[in-house]
DSSP file (Angstrom, degrees, kcal/mol; ACC not computed):
  #  RESIDUE AA STRUCTURE BP1 BP2  ACC     N-H-->O    O-->H-N    N-H-->O    O-->H-N    TCO  KAPPA ALPHA  PHI   PSI    X-CA   Y-CA   Z-CA
    1    1 A T              0   0    0      0, 0.0     2,-0.4     0, 0.0     0, 0.0   0.000 360.0 360.0 360.0 152.3  148.9   48.6   57.3
    2    2 A T        -     0   0    0      2,-0.0     2,-0.4     0, 0.0     0, 0.0  -0.773 360.0-137.3-100.9 145.9  145.4   48.6   58.4
    3    3 A S        -     0   0    0     -2,-0.4     0, 0.0     2,-0.1     0, 0.0  -0.805   7.5-149.9-102.8 142.2  144.3   49.6   61.9
    4    4 A S        +     0   0    0     -2,-0.4     2,-0.4     2,-0.1    -1,-0.1   0.367  64.0 116.5 -87.4   3.7  141.8   47.8   64.0
    5    5 A L        -     0   0    0      2,-0.0     2,-0.4     1,-0.0    -2,-0.1  -0.599  46.0-171.1 -75.3 126.9  140.9   51.0   65.7
    6    6 A S        -     0   0    0     -2,-0.4     2,-0.4     2,-0.0    -2,-0.1  -0.948  12.5-141.4-122.2 142.7  137.2   52.0   65.1
    7    7 A L        -     0   0    0     -2,-0.4     2,-0.9     2,-0.0    -2,-0.0  -0.829  10.5-135.6-102.8 138.4  135.5   55.2   65.9
    8    8 A D        +     0   0    0     -2,-0.4    -2,-0.0     1,-0.1     0, 0.0  -0.838  27.7 172.8 -91.4 105.5  132.0   55.4   67.2
    9    9 A L        +     0   0    0     -2,-0.9    -1,-0.1     2,-0.1     3,-0.1   0.266  34.4 121.6 -99.2   9.0  130.6   58.3   65.1
   10   10 A R  S    S-     0   0    0      1,-0.1     2,-0.1     0, 0.0    -2,-0.1  -0.454  74.1-100.1 -71.4 145.7  127.0   57.9   66.3
   11   11 A P        -     0   0    0      0, 0.0     2,-0.2     0, 0.0    -1,-0.1  -0.422  38.8-118.0 -67.7 141.3  125.5   61.0   68.0
   12   12 A R        -     0   0    0     -2,-0.1     2,-0.2     1,-0.1    -3,-0.0  -0.491  28.4-105.9 -77.0 147.7  125.6   60.8   71.8
   13   13 A E        -     0   0    0     -2,-0.2    -1,-0.1     1,-0.1     2,-0.1  -0.531  35.7-126.8 -69.5 136.7  122.3   60.9   73.7
   14   14 A S     >  -     0   0    0     -2,-0.2     4,-2.1     1,-0.1     5,-0.2  -0.384  25.4-105.0 -77.8 165.4  121.7   64.3   75.4
   15   15 A T  H  > S+     0   0    0      1,-0.2     4,-2.2     2,-0.2     5,-0.2   0.896 122.2  53.2 -58.4 -40.0  120.9   64.4   79.1
   16   16 A S  H  > S+     0   0    0      1,-0.2     4,-1.5     2,-0.2    -1,-0.2   0.883 107.0  51.6 -65.8 -35.8  117.3   65.1   78.4
   17   17 A D  H  > S+     0   0    0      1,-0.2     4,-0.5     2,-0.2    -1,-0.2   0.893 110.2  49.7 -65.4 -38.7  117.0   62.1   76.1
   18   18 A Q  H >< S+     0   0    0     -4,-2.1     3,-1.0     1,-0.2    -2,-0.2   0.890 108.9  51.8 -63.0 -40.8  118.5   59.9   78.8
   19   19 A R  H >< S+     0   0    0     -4,-2.2     3,-1.6     1,-0.2    -1,-0.2   0.791  98.7  65.2 -70.5 -27.5  116.0   61.3   81.4
   20   20 A L  H 3< S+     0   0    0     -4,-1.5    -1,-0.2     1,-0.3    -2,-0.2   0.721  95.1  60.5 -68.8 -17.5  113.1   60.5   79.1
   21   21 A G  T << S+     0   0    0     -3,-1.0    -1,-0.3    -4,-0.5    -2,-0.2   0.476  79.8 114.0 -85.8  -1.1  113.9   56.8   79.4
   22   22 A H    <   -     0   0    0     -3,-1.6    51,-0.0    -4,-0.1    34,-0.0  -0.391  54.9-149.5 -70.3 148.3  113.4   56.9   83.2
   23   23 A C        -     0   0    0     -2,-0.1    35,-0.2    32,-0.0     2,-0.1  -0.951  15.5-115.6-121.3 139.6  110.4   54.9   84.6
   24   24 A P        -     0   0    0      0, 0.0     2,-0.4     0, 0.0    32,-0.2  -0.446  29.2-163.8 -73.3 146.7  108.3   55.6   87.7
   25   25 A V  E     -A   55   0A   0     30,-2.6    30,-2.1    -2,-0.1     2,-0.4  -0.991  19.7-124.6-132.0 137.2  108.5   53.1   90.5
   26   26 A Q  E     -A   54   0A   0     -2,-0.4    28,-0.2    28,-0.2    27,-0.0  -0.657  30.4-153.9 -80.5 131.7  106.1   52.8   93.5
   27   27 A R        -     0   0    0     26,-3.3     2,-0.0    -2,-0.4    -1,-0.0  -0.769  16.3-108.4-108.4 155.6  108.0   53.0   96.8
   28   28 A P  S    S+     0   0    0      0, 0.0    -1,-0.1     0, 0.0     0, 0.0  -0.276  76.3  42.0 -74.1 164.3  107.0   51.6  100.1
   29   29 A G  S    S-     0   0    0      2,-0.0     3,-0.1    -2,-0.0    -2,-0.1  -0.356  98.3 -24.6  95.5-174.8  105.8   53.7  103.0
   30   30 A P  S    S-     0   0    0      0, 0.0     2,-0.1     0, 0.0    22,-0.1  -0.237  73.3 -91.7 -72.2 159.7  103.5   56.7  103.2
   31   31 A A        -     0   0    0     20,-0.1     2,-0.3     1,-0.0    22,-0.2  -0.451  45.1-159.3 -67.9 141.6  102.8   59.1  100.4
   32   32 A L  E     -C   52   0B   0     20,-2.7    20,-3.2    -2,-0.1    22,-0.1  -0.830  29.4 -79.2-121.0 161.0  105.1   62.1  100.3
   33   33 A G  E     -C   51   0B   0     -2,-0.3     2,-0.3    18,-0.3    18,-0.2  -0.282  48.7-109.8 -58.9 139.2  104.8   65.5   98.7
   34   34 A C     >  -     0   0    0     16,-2.3     4,-1.8     1,-0.1    29,-0.2  -0.570  19.8-147.3 -70.8 128.0  105.6   65.6   95.0
   35   35 A N  T  4 S+     0   0    0     27,-2.6    -1,-0.1    -2,-0.3    28,-0.1   0.594  93.7  49.8 -74.7  -8.5  108.9   67.5   94.5
   36   36 A H  T  4 S+     0   0    0     26,-0.4    -1,-0.2     4,-0.0    27,-0.1   0.864 125.0  17.9 -96.6 -44.0  107.7   69.0   91.2
   37   37 A C  T >4 S+     0   0    0     13,-0.1     3,-2.2     3,-0.1    11,-0.3   0.567  85.2 123.6-108.7  -9.4  104.3   70.4   92.0
   38   38 A W  T 3< S+     0   0    0     -4,-1.8    11,-0.2     1,-0.3     3,-0.1  -0.323  88.2   4.6 -58.3 131.1  104.2   70.7   95.8
   39   39 A N  T 3  S+     0   0    0      9,-2.7    -1,-0.3     1,-0.3     2,-0.2   0.603  98.2 131.8  69.5  15.2  103.4   74.4   96.7
   40   40 A T    <   -     0   0    0     -3,-2.2     8,-3.4     8,-0.3     2,-0.5  -0.621  56.8-122.5 -90.4 159.3  102.9   75.5   93.1
   41   41 A V  B     -D   47   0C   0      6,-0.2     6,-0.2    -2,-0.2     2,-0.0  -0.879  23.0-142.9-104.0 129.7   99.8   77.6   92.2
   42   42 A D    >   -     0   0    0      4,-2.8     3,-2.0    -2,-0.5    -1,-0.0  -0.177  37.5 -86.1 -83.1-177.6   97.5   76.3   89.5
   43   43 A A  T 3  S+     0   0    0      1,-0.3    -1,-0.1     2,-0.1    -2,-0.0   0.736 128.3  53.6 -61.1 -24.8   95.6   78.3   86.9
   44   44 A H  T 3  S-     0   0    0      2,-0.1    -1,-0.3     0, 0.0     3,-0.1   0.350 121.0-104.1 -95.2   6.8   92.8   78.9   89.4
   45   45 A G  S <  S+     0   0    0     -3,-2.0     2,-0.3     1,-0.3    -2,-0.1   0.591  75.0 139.4  83.3  10.4   95.0   80.3   92.1
   46   46 A R        -     0   0    0      1,-0.0    -4,-2.8     0, 0.0     2,-0.5  -0.692  54.1-124.9 -89.7 141.8   94.9   77.3   94.2
   47   47 A T  B     -D   41   0C   0     -2,-0.3     2,-0.3    -6,-0.2    -6,-0.2  -0.727  26.4-133.8 -83.4 127.2   98.1   76.0   96.0
   48   48 A L        +     0   0    0     -8,-3.4    -9,-2.7    -2,-0.5    -8,-0.3  -0.642  29.1 172.3 -84.4 137.2   98.8   72.4   95.1
   49   49 A R        +     0   0    0     -2,-0.3     2,-0.3   -11,-0.2   -11,-0.1  -0.422  18.8 165.7-137.9  56.3   99.7   70.0   97.9
   50   50 A R        -     0   0    0    -16,-0.1   -16,-2.3   -13,-0.1     2,-0.3  -0.567  19.7-156.8 -81.6 136.7   99.7   66.6   96.0
   51   51 A K  E     -C   33   0B   0     -2,-0.3     2,-0.3   -18,-0.2   -18,-0.3  -0.819  11.7-173.7-108.7 153.8  101.2   63.6   97.6
   52   52 A T  E     -C   32   0B   0    -20,-3.2   -20,-2.7    -2,-0.3    12,-0.1  -0.988  32.6-153.6-147.3 152.9  102.5   60.5   95.8
   53   53 A K  S    S+     0   0    0     -2,-0.3   -26,-3.3   -22,-0.2     2,-0.3   0.303  76.3  91.1-102.3   4.7  103.9   57.1   96.4
   54   54 A Y  E     +A   26   0A   0    -28,-0.2     9,-1.5     9,-0.2     2,-0.3  -0.715  49.0 167.5-103.5 153.9  105.8   57.1   93.1
   55   55 A H  E     -AB  25  62A   0    -30,-2.1   -30,-2.6    -2,-0.3     7,-0.2  -0.950  39.4-110.9-151.5 169.2  109.4   58.3   92.5
   56   56 A C  E  >> - B   0  61A   0      5,-2.3     4,-1.8    -2,-0.3     5,-1.1  -0.937  23.1-162.4-105.7 110.0  112.1   58.2   89.9
   57   57 A P  T  45S+     0   0    0      0, 0.0    -1,-0.1     0, 0.0     5,-0.0   0.851  89.3  52.9 -62.6 -33.6  114.9   56.0   91.3
   58   58 A E  T  45S+     0   0    0    -35,-0.2   -39,-0.0     1,-0.2    -2,-0.0   0.919 120.0  31.7 -67.8 -42.8  117.5   57.4   88.8
   59   59 A C  T  45S-     0   0    0      2,-0.1    -1,-0.2   -40,-0.1     3,-0.1   0.568 100.8-134.9 -90.9 -10.1  116.8   61.1   89.7
   60   60 A Q  T  <5 +     0   0    0     -4,-1.8     2,-0.3     1,-0.2    -2,-0.1   0.944  59.9 128.2  52.9  56.6  115.9   60.2   93.4
   61   61 A I  E   < -B   56   0A   0     -5,-1.1    -5,-2.3     2,-0.0     2,-0.4  -1.000  61.6-121.4-143.7 138.5  112.8   62.5   93.4
   62   62 A N  E     +B   55   0A   0     -2,-0.3   -27,-2.6    -7,-0.2   -26,-0.4  -0.664  40.8 173.0 -80.0 130.0  109.2   61.9   94.4
   63   63 A L        -     0   0    0     -9,-1.5    -9,-0.2    -2,-0.4     2,-0.1  -1.000  35.4-115.4-142.8 139.3  106.9   62.7   91.5
   64   64 A C      > -     0   0    0     -2,-0.3     5,-1.9     1,-0.1   -12,-0.1  -0.430  29.2-128.0 -61.6 145.4  103.2   62.4   90.7
   65   65 A I  I   >S+     0   0    0      1,-0.3     5,-0.5     3,-0.2     4,-0.1   0.948  88.2  62.4 -60.5 -49.5  102.6   59.9   87.9
   66   66 A V  I   5S-     0   0    0      1,-0.2    -1,-0.3     2,-0.1    -3,-0.0  -0.995 123.2 -19.9-128.8 128.2  100.4   62.4   86.0
   67   67 A P  I  >5S+     0   0    0      0, 0.0     4,-2.3     0, 0.0     3,-0.2  -0.974 126.8  61.8 -99.6   0.4  101.5   65.0   84.9
   68   68 A C  I  >5S+     0   0    0      1,-0.2     4,-3.2     2,-0.2     5,-0.3   0.850  96.4  58.0 -64.7 -40.2  104.6   65.7   87.0
   69   69 A F  I  ><S+     0   0    0     -5,-1.9     4,-1.6     1,-0.2    -1,-0.2   0.942 114.9  37.3 -55.5 -49.5  106.7   62.7   86.1
   70   70 A Q  H  ><S+     0   0    0     -5,-0.5     4,-1.6    -3,-0.2    -1,-0.2   0.925 117.3  50.9 -67.2 -45.2  106.7   63.5   82.4
   71   71 A E  H  X S+     0   0    0     -4,-2.3     4,-1.4     1,-0.2    -2,-0.2   0.895 110.3  50.3 -61.6 -41.1  106.9   67.3   82.9
   72   72 A F  H  < S+     0   0    0     -4,-3.2    -1,-0.2     1,-0.2    -2,-0.2   0.892 113.9  43.8 -63.6 -40.6  109.9   67.0   85.2
   73   73 A H  H  < S+     0   0    0     -4,-1.6    -1,-0.2    -5,-0.3    -2,-0.2   0.674 113.5  51.0 -82.4 -16.4  111.8   64.8   82.7
   74   74 A E  H  < S+     0   0    0     -4,-1.6    -1,-0.2    -3,-0.1    -2,-0.2   0.707  90.5  90.5 -90.1 -21.9  110.9   66.9   79.7
   75   75 A R  S  < S-     0   0    0     -4,-1.4     2,-0.1    -5,-0.2     3,-0.0  -0.435  90.0 -99.7 -76.5 149.2  112.0   70.3   81.1
   76   76 A P        -     0   0    0      0, 0.0     2,-0.4     0, 0.0    -1,-0.1  -0.446  39.4-118.5 -63.8 137.4  115.6   71.4   80.5
   77   77 A R        -     0   0    0     -2,-0.1     2,-0.7    -4,-0.1   -61,-0.1  -0.674  24.0-163.2 -80.5 126.9  117.7   70.8   83.6
   78   78 A D    >   -     0   0    0     -2,-0.4     3,-1.0     1,-0.1    -1,-0.0  -0.907   9.2-178.2-113.7 103.8  119.1   74.0   85.1
   79   79 A N  T 3  S+     0   0    0     -2,-0.7    -1,-0.1     1,-0.2    -2,-0.0   0.522  74.0  74.1 -78.0  -5.5  122.0   73.0   87.5
   80   80 A S  T 3  S+     0   0    0     -3,-0.0     2,-0.6     2,-0.0    -1,-0.2   0.671  75.0  90.6 -82.7 -15.4  122.5   76.6   88.4
   81   81 A I    <   -     0   0    0     -3,-1.0     2,-0.5     2,-0.0    -3,-0.1  -0.704  56.0-178.8 -84.7 123.5  119.4   76.7   90.6
   82   82 A V        -     0   0    0     -2,-0.6     2,-0.5     2,-0.0    -3,-0.0  -0.982  15.2-150.4-124.2 121.7  120.2   75.8   94.2
   83   83 A K        -     0   0    0     -2,-0.5     2,-0.4     0, 0.0    -2,-0.0  -0.781  14.8-165.7 -90.9 132.3  117.4   75.6   96.8
   84   84 A T        -     0   0    0     -2,-0.5     3,-0.0     3,-0.0    -2,-0.0  -0.926  17.0-126.3-119.5 145.2  118.5   76.4  100.3
   85   85 A L        -     0   0    0     -2,-0.4     3,-0.1     1,-0.1     2,-0.1  -0.618  35.5-102.3 -84.5 146.3  116.6   75.7  103.5
   86   86 A P        -     0   0    0      0, 0.0     2,-0.2     0, 0.0    -1,-0.1  -0.377  40.6-107.6 -64.9 146.2  116.1   78.6  105.9
   87   87 A K        -     0   0    0     -2,-0.1     2,-0.4    -3,-0.0    -3,-0.0  -0.522  28.6-138.1 -74.9 140.8  118.4   78.6  108.9
   88   88 A T        -     0   0    0     -2,-0.2     2,-0.3    -3,-0.1    -1,-0.0  -0.795  18.8-118.5 -99.2 144.6  116.8   77.8  112.2
   89   89 A S        -     0   0    0     -2,-0.4     2,-0.2     1,-0.0    -1,-0.0  -0.601  26.0-129.8 -82.5 141.0  117.7   79.7  115.3
   90   90 A S              0   0    0     -2,-0.3    -1,-0.0     1,-0.1     0, 0.0  -0.602 360.0 360.0 -87.9 150.7  119.3   77.8  118.1
   91   91 A I              0   0    0     -2,-0.2    -1,-0.1     0, 0.0    -2,-0.0   0.443 360.0 360.0 -88.4 360.0  118.0   78.1  121.6
């Protein structure tokens, strides 16, 4: 007998391939700090403080159009890095 079961043997897209398909969207409201380059130091030793009105809705992150949007989506994602905010003292 023949089976109607078919297998999909195509290679699956990796997470980075899926992220490369994301598109920047302009969001309403004031410009906010870019989550990729804010507080980084450039090649000349200057601290970057760029603001942007663009974000990636899929990743839910504010990103400068150039170069941060592409750089953020091309870098390997490291889920082991967790950023924590400093604790504030109560009065």
